[in-house]
C-alpha positions in Angstrom: 166.6 65.3 104.4 169.5 67.0 102.3 167.5 66.0 99.1 164.2 67.7 100.4 166.2 71.0 101.2 167.9 71.0 98.0 164.4 70.5 96.1 163.2 73.3 98.0 166.0 75.6 97.1 165.4 74.7 93.6 161.7 75.5 93.5 162.7 78.8 95.0 165.0 79.6 92.5 162.6 78.7 89.9 160.1 81.0 91.4 162.5 83.9 91.8 163.4 83.7 88.4 159.8 83.8 87.3 159.1 86.7 89.5 162.1 88.4 88.3 162.4 88.1 84.7 159.0 86.5 83.0 156.5 88.3 84.7 157.9 91.8 84.1 158.5 90.8 80.5 155.0 89.9 79.9 153.9 93.1 81.7 156.3 94.7 79.5 154.8 93.2 76.2 151.2 94.2 77.5 152.2 97.9 78.1 153.5 98.1 74.7 150.5 96.8 73.3 148.6 99.3 75.3 150.8 102.0 74.1 149.9 100.9 70.6 146.2 101.3 71.1 146.6 104.6 72.7 148.6 105.9 69.9 145.7 104.4 67.3 142.9 105.8 69.4 144.1 109.3 68.8 144.1 109.0 65.0 140.3 110.2 64.6 140.9 113.3 66.7 144.2 113.8 64.9 142.6 114.0 61.7 139.7 116.5 63.0 142.3 118.6 64.6 144.4 118.9 61.2 141.4 119.5 59.0 140.1 122.7 61.7 143.6 123.9 61.8 144.0 123.6 57.9 140.9 125.3 57.5 141.7 128.1 59.9 145.1 128.3 59.1 146.1 128.2 62.8 146.4 125.6 65.6 144.7 128.1 68.2 141.4 126.6 68.9 141.7 123.7 66.4 140.4 121.3 69.0 137.6 123.7 69.6 135.3 121.4 71.9 136.5 118.3 70.8 135.5 115.4 73.2 137.4 112.0 72.9 135.6 109.3 74.3 137.5 106.8 76.6 137.5 103.2 75.5 137.4 100.5 77.9 139.7 97.4 76.6 139.1 93.8 78.1 142.9 93.6 77.9 144.3 97.0 78.8 141.6 98.5 80.8 140.4 102.1 80.0 141.9 104.3 77.6 141.7 107.6 77.8 142.2 111.0 75.6 142.1 114.3 76.3 142.3 117.1 73.4 143.6 120.6 74.4 142.6 124.0 72.8 145.6 124.2 71.0 145.4 120.9 69.4 147.8 118.5 71.7 146.3 115.4 72.4 147.3 113.4 75.8 146.3 110.0 76.2 147.1 107.4 79.1 146.3 104.3 80.5 146.3 103.6 84.4 146.4 99.9 84.2 150.0 99.9 82.4 150.9 103.4 83.9 151.8 104.6 80.6 151.2 108.3 78.8 151.2 109.6 75.5 151.5 113.1 74.2 150.7 114.2 70.6 151.8 117.6 69.5 150.9 119.3 66.6 152.6 121.7 64.2 151.0 123.8 61.5 153.4 124.8 58.5 152.2 125.5 54.9 148.7 124.3 55.7 149.8 121.0 56.7 150.1 119.4 60.4 152.7 117.3 61.4 152.6 115.5 64.8 155.4 114.8 67.2 154.5 111.7 69.6 156.2 111.3 73.0 155.4 108.7 75.5 156.3 107.3 78.8 157.7 105.1 79.9 160.0 104.9 76.9 160.4 101.2 77.1 156.7 100.8 76.2 156.9 103.1 73.5 157.2 102.4 69.7 160.1 104.2 68.1 157.6 106.5 66.3 156.7 107.6 70.0 160.1 108.2 71.4 160.3 104.7 72.5 164.0 102.5 72.0 164.2 100.2 69.1 
């Protein structure tokens, strides 16, 4: 009887360790990959906004009527983006509960971008994440 209880306690401990440490690490890795996909998916609208801002000499209205289509990913679920009138791009993925914000800055006819994302643990360092 005592041996059976020890085996059950050992199995419970193994289950606890898996749920506490292994599974969150797996979902963390998926969230990091989803963040990279969100950032990569914003490249085309970034280029369009930068071209419009460079041509007009202003970020005001640089996104114009730009519609960024969402994308269904078999691993990450739906990835969505919105381009704001001032050129800022917001992206999110509900499945992994992540968001990014790309903010443009126009200097000397060139657009540079600042990326910030949440949660920080899921973001690459180029988007405000931890190394």
